[in-house]
N, C-alpha and C positions, 0 to 999 in steps of 0.2 A: 459562548454558551454553547454547550453541545445540541447538535443536531439530529433530527432518527429521522430520515426521510429515505424517499424510495432512489433506487438509483435512477438516473438522469438519462436519455438515450445516448447522450455523449459518450456518458462514459462506460455504457453497455457498448459501444459501436469500438472505444477503446480498449474493452475486456477482448470482443472478439480479436478484432490485429493483434492484442500480444499475443494472445492465446496461440499463434502460428506466428509469429515474427522472431527476429531472436533480437536483442536489449544489447545497446552498446557495454561494455566492459571498463568503459572511462571510468575507472573509479577515482575518488579526489581523498581527501582529508578531514573531513568532517568525522567527529568521534562519534563509535558506536553504532556507524552504517551498515556495519556487513551482514547481520542479521542470522550469523553465521553461518555462511555459504560462502562459496565463490562463481565466481564467474567463470568457469570449467566445466568440472563435474557437474554443477549441481544445475545447468543450464540442458543435463542433456541426462534427467534424473529420471530413472527407472519408476514402473508403476511400483505402489506404494505395495509392500504387502502385509500377509496379516488379515485377523477379521476389522472391520471397521463397525457402527454404529451411527443412528439419527447425529448426534451430535457432530462427528467426524464429518458428513456430511455436509453438515448444515453449516460448520466452518469454514468447510474450501468453498463452497457455494459462497459463501456471504463475503468473504476476504477477497475473493478472487476479482470481484465488481470493487471491491471497496481497494484496494490496489491498485487497480486501472486509472481510479479518478485519482489517486494521489499522484500518479508515473503524467495525465493530462496535465495536473495542474503544475506537474514539473516541466514538464514541454510547454507549457504556456510562458513560464518565467525565461526556460533559456532561448524563445523565439524575443526576448527582449533585450535592451543594449543597455550600454552604461548602468548595470548592476555589481552591488559589490562581489569582488571575488567569494569571498563566504557564501550568498547565495546562491551564484552560480555554480560554487561546488556542493552546496548541500542536494541539489536538484538532481544535479547528475546521480548522488549517490543513493540520493532516493529510485532511479530509474535503475539505476545496478544493483539493487539491491530487491528490488518489486520485483522489476521483472523478471528474473530469474522463479518468481515462487510462483509467478503468478500458472508458467509453465509446471510448474511442479505440481502446482494442486490444482489443473485441468486435466493433466497425466492420470494424477488419482482418483479422478472425478471417472472417469472413463473406465480405469484398470477394476473398477468398485460395477460399473454398470450404472452409474449413477447419473442423473442429468447434469450440464454444469454450470447450470439456473437456477434459481431455486421459486418454485411454482409460484402464482399467486404474487400482490403487493408488497412484500415485504421491505420493511423499513432500515439502514444500519447507521449505526452511534457514529455521529463525527462527517455523516456525507455531508459534501457542500450540494446546495439550489444549484440551478441553471439560473439565478440573478447570481449566486455567491460568486460562481465561475466568469458572470459577464464583467462580475466587477473587476476579475483577479485580473483578466482581457486586458480592459481598460486603463487599468494604472500604471504608471510608470515612477520610476525612480523610484528615489527610499521609500515614498507612498508604496508601492507594490512591493516591495522589500518586504515592510510593516505587516499588510494584508497578507501576506504570502505567510507568514512566519505564524501570524494570528491564527490562519485559518488549516496548517498544517498542523500546529500543537492539539485544534480541537479535533482531525482526523486521527491522527497520533493516536489520541487518548481515548477514542472509540475502538479503533483497532486494537488497543490494549486490552477492554472491556469485551471484545470477542477472545482475544486469546487463553483470557484468564477464564472466561467461562465453558471452552473447549480445552481446557488444562483438568477441570473440575470435571467435566459431564464424558470427556472422549473416552474412545479405544485402542486406538489405532496406534501404534507404537511412533509410527513417523511423523506423523500430525500431531501428536502431541508434541514430541521434540520441536515440530517446528510454531506452535503454535507458545509455547515457553522462551522458543528463540527471540520471535515477533514480542511477545511481552515486554521483554528485560531490553532489546534494542531499542525496541523503542521508547521505553522510558526512560533511558538514555539520550536518545535522542529529544523528548521531550524538553529534559533540562537544559541540553545545549542549544534548542532551539529560545528559549527563555531567554537564557542568558545573552543569544544574539542578539532578541530584541531589544533588549536591556539596553544598547550599546549604539543604536540606531535615534 
């Protein structure tokens, strides 16, 4: 079931940390995890040039904490032991793809002289609650893997909706390109995760 919830304090802290820290380039083999970027030049993304509109700003402001929570969820899984190697690879791939995108979008907002966080108490599709995150932290073994996949599928579905909204309403060429990449890659990842979930 999709969730439309405000950003948690933990995800906000992760967003701030990721905006200023480097992310592991330790990639894996899970199909579709590239997001069209690389772990070299994309991590040093220049400020996006060209005009932007309110849809571009909202896209970046919303996707940053959304990505930050996905990285947080991945970190929770990577702290566990005895997981299926495919789950560990998936978690590493999510971090490798979404960390650089967080820094890229943060750079855009700074370059556009826009705040990096949305004003007010906005919600985003696919975000987990604090209780959801606690359940993931407490879960172990196959149960943790199943919960992670179920939560991440819902999380990705929310990101795809946000990316498609940007694709129809955005103006900035770089933001539009990233939105298209996110929608395509995360739709592919959803299929991969559903298939993996069925095997557990």
